[in-house]
C-alpha positions in Angstrom: -32.9 46.2 -16.9 -29.7 45.6 -14.8 -29.1 45.0 -11.2 -31.2 46.7 -8.5 -28.7 48.7 -6.4 -29.0 50.9 -3.4 -26.9 54.1 -3.2 -24.7 52.3 -0.7 -24.0 49.6 -3.3 -23.2 52.2 -5.9 -20.6 53.8 -3.6 -19.0 50.5 -2.8 -18.8 49.6 -6.5 -17.2 53.0 -7.3 -14.7 52.5 -4.5 -13.7 49.1 -5.8 -13.3 50.5 -9.3 -11.1 53.3 -8.1 -9.0 50.9 -6.0 -8.6 48.5 -8.9 -7.8 51.3 -11.3 -5.3 53.2 -9.2 -3.7 50.4 -7.1 -4.2 47.0 -8.5 -3.7 48.0 -12.1 -0.4 49.6 -11.3 0.8 46.6 -9.4 -0.3 44.2 -12.2 1.4 46.2 -14.9 4.6 46.2 -12.8 4.4 42.5 -12.3 4.0 41.9 -16.1 7.0 44.2 -16.8 9.1 42.5 -14.2 8.3 39.0 -15.5 8.9 40.1 -19.1 12.4 41.3 -18.2 13.3 37.8 -17.1 13.9 36.8 -20.7 12.4 34.0 -22.9 8.6 34.4 -22.7 7.8 31.0 -24.2 8.8 29.3 -21.0 8.2 32.1 -18.5 5.4 31.0 -16.1 5.6 34.2 -14.1 4.9 36.2 -17.2 1.7 34.2 -18.0 0.6 34.4 -14.4 1.1 38.1 -14.2 -0.8 38.6 -17.5 -3.6 36.5 -16.2 -3.8 38.5 -13.0 -3.8 41.8 -15.0 -6.5 40.6 -17.4 -8.6 39.4 -14.4 -8.4 42.8 -12.8 -9.3 44.6 -16.1 -12.3 42.2 -16.5 -13.5 42.9 -13.0 -13.3 46.7 -13.7 -15.3 46.3 -16.9 -17.9 44.1 -15.1 -18.4 46.7 -12.3 -18.6 49.6 -14.8 -21.2 47.8 -16.8 -23.1 47.0 -13.7 -23.3 50.7 -12.7 -24.2 51.7 -16.2 -27.2 49.3 -16.4 -28.3 49.6 -12.7 -31.6 50.7 -11.3 -31.2 52.6 -8.1 -33.6 51.6 -5.4 -34.3 53.0 -1.9 -33.2 51.0 1.1 -35.6 52.7 3.4 -38.5 50.7 4.8 -41.0 51.4 7.6 -40.4 50.4 11.1 -41.5 46.8 11.8 -41.7 46.0 8.1 -39.4 43.6 6.2 -37.1 45.5 3.9 -33.5 45.9 2.7 -30.8 45.7 5.4 -33.2 44.3 8.0 -32.3 41.3 10.1 -35.2 38.8 9.9 -35.9 35.8 12.0 -38.3 33.3 10.3 -39.8 30.1 11.4 -39.9 27.4 8.6 -43.0 25.4 9.3 -42.1 22.3 7.2 -38.7 21.9 8.9 -39.7 23.1 12.4 -36.6 25.4 12.3 -36.0 29.0 13.0 -33.5 30.8 10.8 -32.1 34.4 10.9 -30.8 36.3 7.9 -30.4 39.7 6.5 -32.2 40.9 3.4 -29.8 42.6 0.9 -29.5 43.4 -2.8 -28.4 40.7 -5.2 -24.8 42.1 -5.5 -24.3 41.6 -1.7 -26.0 38.3 -1.2 -24.1 35.5 0.5 -26.3 32.7 1.8 -23.4 31.2 3.8 -23.1 34.4 5.8 -26.9 34.7 6.2 -27.5 37.4 3.6 -30.3 36.6 1.1 -31.3 38.6 -1.9 -34.5 40.6 -2.4 -34.6 38.7 -5.7 -34.6 35.3 -4.1 -37.9 33.4 -3.6 -37.7 34.0 0.2 -36.8 37.6 -0.3 -39.6 38.3 -2.7 -42.1 36.6 -0.5 -41.4 38.2 2.8 -40.5 41.7 1.6 -43.0 44.2 2.9 -44.5 41.8 5.6 -44.6 42.3 9.4 -43.9 40.2 12.5 -46.5 37.5 12.9 -47.3 37.2 9.2 -47.5 33.7 7.7 -46.1 33.9 4.2 -46.0 31.4 1.4 -42.6 31.2 -0.3 -43.1 30.0 -3.9 -40.2 28.1 -5.3 -41.8 27.3 -8.7 -45.3 26.6 -10.0 -45.8 23.4 -8.0 -43.5 23.8 -4.9 -43.5 26.2 -2.0 -43.5 26.3 1.8 -44.8 28.5 4.6 -42.7 30.7 6.9 -43.8 32.8 9.9 -41.9 36.1 10.5 -40.8 36.0 14.1 -38.8 39.2 14.4 -37.4 42.2 12.4 -34.5 44.3 13.5 -32.7 47.2 11.8 -29.3 46.7 10.2 -27.0 48.5 7.9 -24.8 47.7 4.9 -21.5 49.0 6.3 -19.9 45.5 6.6 -21.3 44.1 3.4 -19.1 43.6 0.4 -19.9 43.3 -3.3 -19.9 39.7 -4.4 -17.3 38.5 -6.9 -18.5 37.7 -10.4 
């Protein structure tokens, strides 16, 4: 079983593959050819840097294609007032006496620094499907966990989200 992706994720991945195939690949091949034309390859740093960039682009294309091939498509629809994908959620962490806000996304779009957590994360798994006012236990492992209270849920979208790098 591969990544769990929404239809929006699939479209973004296809767009990135197309861009990397049609634009970045052409630029990378041109850079390699230009560096190769400079002469002695044994001491040509530009040649090795251009080859590295070209190979990195090809690796990313293969990675994205493999992700699509093995993906499971999931729905990003959820009922009104229920925690689900692309929802902005405010939770109160009881142990820390802190309120945090984040967006629930698929794992290919997660970025905890930007406040986007995955539905595969312990917090995402625990609160998915719950409603405002619910007190939920977030299990970290067999011995450790903590309680959160869902304070608010607002709708969002995935238009500004990007696919994470490797």
